[in-house]
KOLZA-775137 format. One record per residue: residue number from 1; x, z, y of N, C-alpha, C in turn. Coordinates in Angstrom, 3 decimals. Atoms other than C-alpha are relative to their C-alpha. Layout:
<atoms>
+------+----------+----------+----------+----------+----------+----------+----------+----------+----------+
| resi |      n_X |      n_Z |      n_Y |     ca_X |     ca_Z |     ca_Y |      c_X |      c_Z |      c_Y |
+------+----------+----------+----------+----------+----------+----------+----------+----------+----------+
|  NUM |        X |        Z |        Y |        X |        Z |        Y |        X |        Z |        Y |
...
+------+----------+----------+----------+----------+----------+----------+----------+----------+----------+
</atoms>
This chain:
<atoms>
+------+----------+----------+----------+----------+----------+----------+----------+----------+----------+
| resi |      n_X |      n_Z |      n_Y |     ca_X |     ca_Z |     ca_Y |      c_X |      c_Z |      c_Y |
+------+----------+----------+----------+----------+----------+----------+----------+----------+----------+
|    1 |    0.500 |   -1.373 |    0.462 |   49.387 |  102.316 |   35.192 |   -1.135 |    0.217 |    0.552 |
|    2 |    0.240 |   -0.932 |   -0.776 |   47.301 |  104.392 |   36.636 |   -0.503 |    1.353 |   -0.386 |
|    3 |    0.547 |   -0.692 |   -0.301 |   46.029 |  107.552 |   37.460 |   -1.055 |    0.431 |   -1.289 |
|    4 |    1.641 |    0.680 |    0.767 |   43.353 |  108.444 |   34.214 |   -1.285 |    0.739 |    0.944 |
|    5 |    0.890 |   -0.165 |   -0.422 |   41.494 |  110.693 |   37.030 |   -0.350 |   -0.723 |    0.714 |
|    6 |    0.740 |    0.860 |   -1.001 |   40.985 |  107.436 |   38.698 |   -0.572 |   -1.178 |   -1.443 |
|    7 |    0.141 |    1.189 |    0.579 |   40.452 |  105.624 |   35.596 |   -1.805 |   -0.806 |    0.467 |
|    8 |    0.693 |    0.524 |   -0.156 |   37.022 |  104.685 |   37.345 |    0.157 |   -1.553 |    1.122 |
|    9 |   -0.429 |    0.707 |   -1.268 |   38.243 |  103.197 |   40.557 |    1.153 |   -0.824 |   -0.579 |
|   10 |   -0.765 |    0.722 |    0.381 |   40.616 |  101.583 |   38.795 |   -0.841 |   -1.065 |   -0.775 |
|   11 |    0.470 |    0.888 |    1.051 |   38.575 |   99.958 |   36.331 |   -0.653 |   -1.166 |    0.831 |
|   12 |    0.847 |    1.166 |   -0.291 |   36.249 |   98.226 |   38.597 |    1.382 |   -0.743 |    1.421 |
|   13 |   -1.073 |    0.936 |   -0.679 |   39.707 |   96.718 |   40.948 |    0.364 |   -0.424 |   -0.845 |
|   14 |   -0.185 |    1.351 |    0.768 |   40.466 |   95.377 |   37.873 |   -0.974 |   -1.434 |    0.096 |
|   15 |    1.242 |    1.381 |    0.048 |   37.009 |   93.535 |   37.406 |   -0.199 |   -0.908 |    1.113 |
|   16 |   -0.320 |    0.743 |   -1.152 |   37.759 |   92.792 |   40.662 |    0.360 |   -1.253 |    0.155 |
|   17 |   -1.757 |    1.062 |    0.164 |   41.000 |   91.080 |   40.209 |   -0.522 |   -0.701 |   -0.788 |
|   18 |   -0.009 |    1.131 |    1.057 |   39.665 |   89.409 |   37.491 |   -1.713 |   -0.588 |    0.421 |
|   19 |    0.328 |    0.826 |   -0.084 |   37.063 |   87.697 |   39.090 |   -1.781 |    0.844 |   -0.540 |
|   20 |    1.481 |    0.130 |    0.045 |   33.430 |   89.812 |   37.501 |   -0.377 |    1.303 |    1.896 |
|   21 |    0.650 |   -0.808 |   -0.514 |   30.898 |   91.317 |   40.198 |   -0.463 |    1.227 |   -0.842 |
|   22 |   -0.302 |   -0.999 |    0.715 |   31.060 |   94.571 |   39.685 |   -1.665 |    0.789 |    0.888 |
|   23 |    0.915 |   -0.125 |   -0.481 |   27.700 |   94.635 |   41.439 |   -1.537 |   -0.857 |   -0.662 |
|   24 |    0.784 |    0.636 |    1.012 |   25.727 |   92.805 |   38.587 |    0.726 |    0.203 |   -1.525 |
|   25 |   -0.844 |   -0.921 |    1.518 |   28.435 |   93.501 |   35.521 |   -0.958 |   -1.354 |   -1.126 |
|   26 |    0.904 |    0.708 |    1.352 |   26.544 |   90.582 |   33.058 |    0.470 |    0.490 |   -1.348 |
|   27 |   -1.268 |   -0.326 |    1.174 |   27.335 |   91.593 |   29.770 |    0.964 |   -0.499 |   -0.680 |
|   28 |   -1.213 |    0.648 |    0.745 |   29.676 |   89.052 |   28.253 |    1.359 |    0.018 |    0.927 |
|   29 |   -1.057 |    0.024 |   -0.650 |   31.777 |   88.769 |   30.893 |    0.973 |    1.316 |    0.314 |
|   30 |   -0.024 |   -1.330 |   -0.134 |   32.069 |   92.642 |   31.983 |    0.512 |    0.896 |   -0.954 |
|   31 |   -0.228 |   -0.744 |    0.777 |   32.439 |   93.479 |   28.338 |    1.863 |   -0.416 |   -0.710 |
|   32 |   -0.701 |    0.217 |    0.709 |   35.043 |   90.997 |   27.794 |    1.724 |    0.679 |    1.176 |
|   33 |   -1.839 |   -0.290 |   -1.161 |   37.375 |   91.832 |   31.062 |   -0.033 |    1.696 |   -0.376 |
|   34 |   -0.671 |   -1.247 |    1.076 |   37.041 |   95.869 |   29.728 |    1.282 |   -0.050 |   -0.855 |
|   35 |   -1.060 |    0.996 |    0.351 |   38.846 |   94.425 |   27.305 |    1.347 |    0.039 |    0.132 |
|   36 |   -1.241 |    0.499 |   -0.944 |   41.443 |   93.052 |   29.477 |    0.201 |    1.128 |    0.504 |
|   37 |   -0.157 |   -1.431 |   -0.493 |   41.170 |   96.481 |   31.069 |    0.955 |    1.080 |   -1.013 |
|   38 |   -0.562 |   -0.763 |    0.683 |   42.307 |   98.647 |   28.094 |    1.248 |   -0.936 |   -0.953 |
|   39 |   -1.295 |    0.826 |    0.540 |   44.843 |   95.587 |   26.880 |    0.981 |   -0.001 |    0.619 |
|   40 |   -0.651 |   -0.413 |   -1.207 |   46.703 |   95.781 |   30.298 |    0.600 |    0.360 |    0.548 |
|   41 |   -0.382 |   -0.798 |   -1.088 |   46.342 |   98.337 |   32.044 |   -0.282 |    1.590 |   -1.108 |
|   42 |    0.170 |   -0.974 |   -0.011 |   47.566 |  101.951 |   30.804 |    0.404 |    1.107 |    0.466 |
|   43 |    0.239 |   -1.197 |   -0.894 |   46.740 |  105.232 |   31.966 |    0.920 |    1.131 |   -0.442 |
|   44 |   -1.024 |   -0.912 |    0.415 |   49.274 |  108.086 |   32.165 |    0.127 |    1.009 |   -0.323 |
|   45 |   -0.065 |   -1.075 |    0.756 |   50.366 |  110.446 |   30.081 |   -1.441 |   -0.140 |   -1.209 |
|   46 |    0.986 |    0.232 |    0.745 |   47.553 |  109.178 |   27.749 |    0.753 |   -1.377 |   -0.770 |
|   47 |   -0.732 |    0.620 |    1.239 |   49.590 |  107.645 |   24.703 |   -1.223 |   -0.491 |   -0.596 |
|   48 |    0.766 |    0.150 |    0.800 |   47.513 |  105.317 |   22.694 |    0.083 |    0.291 |   -1.976 |
|   49 |    0.060 |   -0.448 |    1.399 |   49.030 |  106.584 |   19.344 |    0.444 |    0.870 |   -0.135 |
|   50 |    0.462 |   -0.697 |    0.565 |   48.558 |  109.796 |   20.014 |   -1.594 |    0.420 |   -0.258 |
|   51 |    1.753 |    0.380 |   -0.197 |   44.289 |  108.803 |   20.277 |    0.232 |    0.544 |    1.055 |
|   52 |    0.091 |   -0.354 |   -0.927 |   44.980 |  109.564 |   23.442 |   -0.619 |   -0.819 |    1.503 |
|   53 |    0.690 |    0.907 |   -0.245 |   42.959 |  106.257 |   24.474 |   -0.248 |   -0.949 |   -0.784 |
|   54 |    0.466 |    0.965 |    0.343 |   40.930 |  104.601 |   23.038 |   -1.138 |   -0.815 |   -0.134 |
|   55 |    1.093 |    0.313 |    0.626 |   38.130 |  102.601 |   22.615 |   -1.493 |    0.459 |   -0.829 |
|   56 |    1.864 |   -0.081 |    0.489 |   33.752 |  103.366 |   21.862 |   -0.165 |   -0.481 |   -0.188 |
|   57 |    1.751 |    0.622 |    0.584 |   31.233 |  100.836 |   20.557 |   -0.756 |    0.588 |   -0.551 |
|   58 |    1.911 |   -0.744 |    0.296 |   27.786 |  102.527 |   20.429 |   -0.667 |   -0.503 |   -0.021 |
|   59 |    1.097 |    0.100 |   -0.032 |   24.807 |  101.639 |   19.430 |   -1.581 |   -0.253 |    0.067 |
|   60 |    1.514 |   -0.615 |    0.639 |   21.138 |  102.537 |   18.777 |   -1.247 |   -0.024 |    1.503 |
|   61 |    1.697 |   -0.533 |   -1.126 |   17.269 |  103.576 |   20.176 |    0.744 |    1.404 |    0.186 |
|   62 |   -0.010 |   -1.495 |   -0.435 |   17.486 |  106.629 |   21.941 |   -1.509 |    0.577 |    1.025 |
|   63 |    0.774 |   -0.663 |   -1.280 |   15.469 |  109.045 |   24.434 |    0.720 |    1.189 |    0.747 |
|   64 |   -0.472 |   -1.395 |    0.060 |   17.453 |  111.229 |   26.448 |   -0.834 |    0.681 |    0.997 |
|   65 |    1.054 |   -0.679 |   -0.376 |   14.543 |  112.416 |   28.157 |   -0.322 |   -0.698 |    1.876 |
|   66 |    1.172 |    1.001 |   -0.375 |   13.469 |  109.569 |   30.295 |   -0.195 |   -1.171 |   -0.536 |
|   67 |    0.360 |    1.666 |    1.323 |   12.591 |  107.013 |   28.110 |    0.503 |   -0.580 |   -1.134 |
|   68 |   -0.885 |    0.284 |    1.161 |   13.098 |  105.697 |   24.670 |    0.817 |   -1.431 |    0.916 |
|   69 |   -1.157 |    1.018 |   -0.602 |   15.736 |  102.842 |   25.216 |    1.297 |   -0.588 |   -1.206 |
|   70 |   -0.804 |    0.382 |    1.244 |   18.099 |  100.524 |   22.765 |    1.640 |    0.067 |    1.361 |
|   71 |   -1.545 |    0.393 |   -0.538 |   21.785 |  100.996 |   24.222 |    1.060 |   -0.143 |   -0.746 |
|   72 |   -1.320 |    0.341 |    0.816 |   24.756 |   99.752 |   23.591 |    0.937 |   -0.245 |    1.315 |
|   73 |   -1.402 |   -0.556 |   -0.816 |   28.421 |  100.563 |   24.976 |    1.144 |    0.188 |   -0.523 |
|   74 |   -1.590 |   -0.427 |    0.026 |   31.558 |  100.704 |   25.363 |    0.966 |    0.693 |    1.169 |
|   75 |   -0.683 |   -1.218 |   -0.393 |   34.093 |  103.312 |   26.584 |    1.222 |    0.085 |   -0.331 |
|   76 |   -0.829 |   -0.167 |    0.485 |   37.030 |  104.092 |   26.982 |   -0.081 |    1.465 |    0.113 |
|   77 |   -0.208 |   -1.270 |   -0.144 |   38.162 |  107.555 |   26.237 |    1.416 |    0.731 |   -0.070 |
|   78 |   -0.899 |   -0.518 |    0.686 |   40.754 |  109.098 |   27.073 |    0.596 |    1.852 |   -0.220 |
|   79 |   -0.230 |   -1.476 |    0.602 |   42.279 |  112.715 |   26.159 |    1.252 |    0.147 |    1.368 |
|   80 |   -1.183 |   -0.838 |   -0.812 |   44.617 |  114.511 |   29.156 |   -0.577 |    0.784 |    0.402 |
|   81 |    0.167 |   -1.136 |   -0.817 |   45.408 |  117.735 |   31.142 |    0.648 |    1.369 |   -1.710 |
|   82 |   -0.512 |   -1.141 |    0.268 |   46.360 |  121.310 |   29.828 |   -0.244 |    0.056 |   -2.076 |
|   83 |    1.230 |   -0.080 |    0.706 |   43.620 |  121.382 |   27.467 |   -0.749 |   -1.437 |   -1.523 |
|   84 |    0.185 |    1.051 |    0.840 |   43.124 |  119.272 |   24.199 |   -1.928 |   -0.997 |   -0.442 |
|   85 |    1.327 |    1.203 |   -0.545 |   39.128 |  118.762 |   25.024 |   -0.362 |    0.071 |    1.152 |
|   86 |    0.083 |    0.662 |   -1.084 |   40.297 |  117.831 |   27.830 |   -0.650 |   -1.264 |   -0.640 |
|   87 |    0.701 |    1.237 |    0.157 |   37.879 |  114.320 |   26.998 |   -0.718 |   -0.527 |    0.798 |
|   88 |    0.138 |    0.637 |   -0.722 |   37.423 |  111.909 |   29.314 |   -1.041 |   -1.550 |   -0.643 |
|   89 |    0.475 |    1.896 |    0.225 |   35.010 |  108.322 |   28.562 |   -0.415 |   -0.631 |    1.678 |
|   90 |   -0.287 |    0.943 |   -1.157 |   35.080 |  105.990 |   31.655 |   -1.343 |   -1.226 |   -1.482 |
|   91 |    1.623 |    0.233 |    0.525 |   31.648 |  104.183 |   30.040 |   -0.806 |   -1.135 |    0.641 |
|   92 |    0.941 |    1.342 |   -0.817 |   29.771 |  100.257 |   30.596 |   -0.953 |    0.583 |   -1.198 |
|   93 |    1.590 |   -0.071 |    1.106 |   26.018 |  100.980 |   29.261 |   -0.852 |   -0.721 |    0.455 |
|   94 |    0.754 |    0.608 |    0.014 |   23.627 |   98.765 |   28.575 |   -1.592 |    0.017 |   -0.379 |
|   95 |    1.581 |   -0.438 |    0.523 |   19.880 |   99.460 |   28.581 |   -1.390 |   -1.058 |   -0.248 |
|   96 |    0.413 |    1.431 |    0.626 |   17.209 |   97.110 |   26.828 |   -1.026 |    0.744 |   -0.444 |
|   97 |    1.289 |   -0.648 |    0.514 |   13.702 |   98.048 |   26.551 |   -0.222 |   -0.147 |   -1.568 |
|   98 |    0.193 |    0.406 |    1.252 |   12.886 |   98.916 |   22.887 |   -0.700 |   -0.801 |   -1.022 |
|   99 |    1.161 |    0.477 |    0.837 |   11.465 |   96.512 |   20.225 |    0.636 |   -0.010 |   -1.180 |
|  100 |   -0.243 |   -0.252 |    2.068 |   11.082 |   96.158 |   16.436 |    1.544 |   -0.310 |   -0.276 |
|  101 |   -1.250 |    0.350 |    0.589 |   14.372 |   94.073 |   16.438 |    1.010 |    0.694 |    0.290 |
|  102 |   -1.183 |   -0.595 |   -0.700 |   16.383 |   96.201 |   18.533 |    0.099 |    1.066 |   -0.890 |
|  103 |   -0.452 |   -0.954 |    1.428 |   15.266 |   99.588 |   16.252 |    0.354 |   -0.486 |   -0.697 |
|  104 |   -0.383 |   -0.005 |    1.345 |   15.729 |   98.114 |   13.106 |    1.487 |   -0.490 |    0.133 |
|  105 |   -1.346 |    0.528 |    0.231 |   19.507 |   97.182 |   14.347 |    0.452 |    2.071 |   -0.698 |
|  106 |   -0.312 |   -1.548 |   -0.280 |   19.959 |  101.617 |   13.741 |    0.968 |    0.141 |    0.801 |
|  107 |   -1.439 |   -0.133 |   -0.844 |   22.860 |  103.450 |   15.006 |    1.385 |   -0.387 |    0.023 |
|  108 |   -1.888 |   -0.514 |    0.772 |   26.756 |  103.279 |   14.956 |    1.081 |   -0.528 |    1.040 |
|  109 |   -0.945 |   -0.355 |   -0.694 |   29.873 |  103.252 |   16.282 |    1.562 |   -0.600 |   -0.388 |
|  110 |   -1.455 |   -0.011 |    0.333 |   33.255 |  101.670 |   16.050 |    1.355 |    0.300 |    0.899 |
|  111 |   -0.983 |   -0.288 |   -0.681 |   36.383 |  102.629 |   17.116 |    2.011 |   -1.300 |   -0.356 |
|  112 |   -0.927 |    1.420 |   -0.400 |   39.406 |  100.636 |   18.742 |    1.104 |    1.063 |    0.097 |
|  113 |   -1.299 |   -0.779 |   -0.556 |   42.571 |  102.914 |   18.446 |    1.699 |    0.188 |    0.996 |
|  114 |   -1.247 |    1.159 |   -0.676 |   45.399 |  100.628 |   19.686 |   -0.375 |   -0.910 |    0.359 |
|  115 |   -0.047 |    1.037 |    0.128 |   45.839 |   98.546 |   21.261 |    0.313 |   -1.693 |   -0.236 |
|  116 |   -0.814 |    1.195 |    1.518 |   47.509 |   96.383 |   18.570 |   -1.043 |    0.286 |   -0.160 |
|  117 |    1.305 |    0.423 |    0.534 |   43.925 |   96.551 |   17.507 |   -1.307 |   -0.906 |    0.420 |
|  118 |    0.983 |    0.918 |   -0.131 |   42.334 |   95.055 |   19.932 |   -0.839 |   -1.353 |   -0.096 |
|  119 |    1.162 |    1.838 |    0.714 |   41.678 |   91.233 |   18.593 |   -0.842 |    0.210 |   -1.152 |
|  120 |    1.317 |   -0.209 |    0.860 |   39.897 |   92.255 |   15.695 |   -0.854 |    0.559 |    0.648 |
|  121 |    0.658 |   -0.729 |   -0.369 |   37.937 |   95.060 |   17.065 |   -0.154 |   -0.710 |    1.507 |
|  122 |    1.584 |    0.375 |   -0.470 |   36.498 |   92.778 |   19.426 |   -0.001 |   -1.473 |   -0.146 |
|  123 |    0.743 |    0.992 |    0.681 |   36.293 |   89.867 |   17.359 |   -1.032 |    1.402 |   -0.927 |
|  124 |    1.504 |   -0.988 |    0.209 |   33.942 |   93.263 |   15.817 |   -0.811 |   -0.474 |    0.558 |
|  125 |    1.623 |   -0.394 |   -0.721 |   31.809 |   93.831 |   18.573 |   -0.572 |   -1.303 |    0.100 |
|  126 |    1.123 |    1.564 |   -0.369 |   30.966 |   89.918 |   19.093 |   -0.580 |   -0.189 |   -0.689 |
|  127 |    0.359 |    1.214 |    1.348 |   30.233 |   88.932 |   15.262 |   -1.200 |    1.353 |   -0.126 |
|  128 |    0.556 |   -1.381 |    0.013 |   28.609 |   93.056 |   15.968 |   -2.031 |   -0.742 |    0.154 |
|  129 |    0.958 |    0.499 |   -0.123 |   24.566 |   92.156 |   15.248 |   -0.870 |    0.404 |    1.344 |
|  130 |    0.940 |   -0.594 |   -1.015 |   23.656 |   94.745 |   18.161 |    0.753 |   -0.785 |    1.062 |
|  131 |   -0.729 |    0.547 |   -1.167 |   26.495 |   92.865 |   20.742 |   -0.879 |   -1.352 |   -0.043 |
|  132 |    0.393 |    1.586 |   -0.014 |   24.505 |   89.486 |   19.728 |   -1.216 |   -0.260 |    0.079 |
|  133 |    1.403 |    0.277 |   -1.091 |   21.122 |   90.365 |   20.424 |    0.057 |    0.383 |    1.163 |
|  134 |   -0.387 |   -0.579 |   -1.374 |   22.259 |   92.397 |   23.074 |    0.361 |   -1.499 |    1.012 |
|  135 |   -1.008 |    0.981 |   -0.518 |   24.131 |   89.222 |   24.766 |   -1.425 |   -1.135 |   -0.011 |
|  136 |    1.265 |    1.210 |    0.237 |   20.603 |   87.269 |   23.632 |   -0.984 |   -0.137 |    0.723 |
|  137 |    1.538 |   -0.946 |   -0.748 |   18.282 |   89.524 |   25.493 |   -0.299 |   -0.589 |    2.015 |
|  138 |    0.741 |    0.365 |   -1.944 |   16.897 |   87.770 |   29.047 |    0.426 |    1.224 |    0.774 |
|  139 |    0.145 |   -1.249 |   -0.772 |   16.351 |   91.424 |   30.506 |    0.414 |    1.103 |   -0.703 |
|  140 |   -0.662 |   -0.492 |    0.288 |   18.330 |   93.384 |   30.754 |   -0.481 |    1.459 |    1.734 |
|  141 |    0.679 |   -0.288 |   -1.525 |   16.811 |   96.722 |   32.141 |    1.189 |    1.541 |    0.550 |
|  142 |   -0.759 |   -0.945 |   -1.345 |   19.411 |   99.303 |   33.297 |    2.161 |   -0.773 |   -0.663 |
|  143 |   -1.683 |    0.198 |    0.637 |   23.629 |   98.747 |   33.522 |    0.686 |    0.753 |    0.816 |
|  144 |   -0.427 |   -1.512 |   -0.740 |   25.726 |  101.439 |   34.448 |    1.670 |    0.207 |   -0.304 |
|  145 |   -1.401 |    0.347 |    0.781 |   29.641 |  101.901 |   34.352 |    0.097 |    1.629 |    0.930 |
|  146 |   -0.723 |   -1.392 |   -0.214 |   30.901 |  106.042 |   35.212 |    0.794 |    0.780 |   -0.871 |
|  147 |   -0.721 |   -1.184 |    1.494 |   33.304 |  108.775 |   33.562 |   -0.322 |    0.929 |    0.031 |
|  148 |    0.518 |   -1.556 |   -0.062 |   32.549 |  111.582 |   32.610 |    0.576 |    0.618 |   -0.578 |
|  149 |   -1.203 |   -0.631 |    1.338 |   33.741 |  114.458 |   30.546 |   -0.887 |   -0.081 |   -1.368 |
|  150 |    0.803 |    0.217 |    1.452 |   32.713 |  114.342 |   26.926 |    0.521 |    0.679 |   -0.749 |
|  151 |   -0.635 |   -1.367 |    1.043 |   34.861 |  117.261 |   25.514 |    0.070 |    1.026 |    0.755 |
+------+----------+----------+----------+----------+----------+----------+----------+----------+----------+
</atoms>
């Protein structure tokens, strides 16, 4: 179990334990380890059955002020504290040069509400066109992992 405010450190420690090079963050191995972190490690005070510990997979072509890119991310959303709006995301993001093929995927997301749903969610991510195209794409522009207030 880890303290929610320490989610980033807990995740990085888990990755190291699993043999993931946190300086490289290769897409298939890091995504798999992120799923395992959700499966194996609970956040104190964030009950999955209260929607306080969920996974979010999202993709799309965006411009957040630094140029257009195709983004693919997996986030662990934690809700904790005294305020229901205290929503945080531990987010693993991959950004690619936008191509017509990436743009054609549009944007979208999928949620995993509880750890019991993880096998089906994991299969859905692996089978998605966005994940398959990103995994086959040789050149990743930006890779980041961070912990952010989302609400």
